[in-house]
Phi, psi and omega in degrees: 000133189252350182299140174287131179240138179297151178303140178090352180254154179279183186297346178256001176094015181249144185273061176199164182298153179302322185295340179258007178253112181269134182226127173273131179249123174286104187255111179271351185095355179272173183291326182295309179289333178291314179293324175304311183296313183298318183295314184292322181293319179295327180283358174091009177284154173282096191259137171233128178265136178229130174242140178258131171264116191253342183207176188312126190287329180295320177289321187295328179304326186266000188274069180292140179083007177239161181268161176066016180281173183304316182296327180293323178299315180297317180295322180297320178298317182299313183298313180302317180299319181291325181277347181073037178244154177295149182213132183230144172254121180252137185269103179247026185301314182298309182302316178297320183296316186285322190263333190249305186290320179294316176301321180297314180292321178300314183297319177294322177292340172276356181087017178261167174244098190283166173240088186299336178296325176295313182295327178297313181296322180297315190262300190277303191288310187261013172238294181292311183293323179297317176299318177299321180295321175297320181295329176278006179059038174279149177284335181198165173247124180253145175226168180268019181291146178266078174219161177240144180240131182230131177279142176221182183294333180257021182106179183290146177244150176257122181243159177296150177298154182297329183264106183300328179296335184243359182309131183241018182297331176302325183276349183251018187298331184276003182297139177270164178302317184293320174292315180299328176297333184264340184273153176225146183229078186301335183270004187302329182263009183252158167260175187293325177298317176302319177300310183295320177302319177296319175299322176289321180298323180281347181074032183278134185296341183267009184306326179256009185292133181295156172292151176289139181245325187262159170296137195301321182266010176228067186300331185266356183076007181267076189301324182296329179294322178293318178294321177296326180287323180284326181234064180303132184083356182268354182254121184241148171287156185201190184262147170258118189241139172282156182297345178269002175105345182294128171286117183256341180176199184234148170237163182259014178149131182297341178297345184271003187230155176217146181304133177097352179294138180242311187280153176071024177282333176071026176227162175263191174281183176273144175295132179076009180289150176295128183298332181295342181305323181075194179292159181262147180234158173283124180250340179199157173231116179260087186293328179296322176268359178062042181239144170254121185260129184236157177189181183288166185302328184291342180287347177286340186293147179212150186266341182208156178228132180268125186258146177231159177060035181294139183227110174267103184302319182251026183090152182299139177286168176299151185301333185264011182267130180281141174232162180247155181220148173244135183275344174204165186301323183268355182278151177289155173287137186229150181287000000 
């Protein structure tokens, strides 16, 4: 663990021996959370592993490349057994369905592109799981996220992970001060290669396991299928319209499109269009009119972005203080 800890405190920031410090580790079955548990166990902490079953187990078994799937539950159990720590699987399927999957469907029907991992952290992981950790009389809840937590005069601060390629602070933007006070992120100062080397050192069977890529309940990447299953009859066909008003084709539901999309539009160019216009992109989704609006790449440019659900973890900054924002996890921070 590379986070700076004040003198007299253990590696998790508590003024007592590790053996007297109980920590619940959220174990997804992946290499990151497994190494988190192994590190804390090696340092002598009283570690309890918890894995959440979030969706239908029958589907989960087949969900390769997703997190929290059936095989991942098995992997988490295997790691916990090797470490000799208690491990529990909690059924949060109903809660996940109501708070995350339903919100996912509603967002797509509004023409938005949701980030269900953020909603899951807000509701299930950092609310329900955190409460469970407290019920187990744990001093803190640790996860395998690549972010850093630093205590300050105004409370704990959430910082980007030391490895820019793996930084996950984007997905934790909604974390509250109260939640952050209870959370710990032992991998925040590491890069992925270091994590995998530690997994090999600890002899963990998941050391070479690939990172999860897909949304856990959309293992095949077909988001529209999930929305249609959750909202039968709510998806209607409509027009694909150029920004100049020309109808270029039809779509089978706005849920199948996202702003910036170029491939899979199923339309040609406009008759008589200037060749310099180039390929067409989705530039807007008008869910109310059931239209997908397309245009040239330059039409994607915008001068301002309206933000919602802004969360200042340590209070809003002064009015004259410049701040940065990221439009997606892999995008650079911009003023």
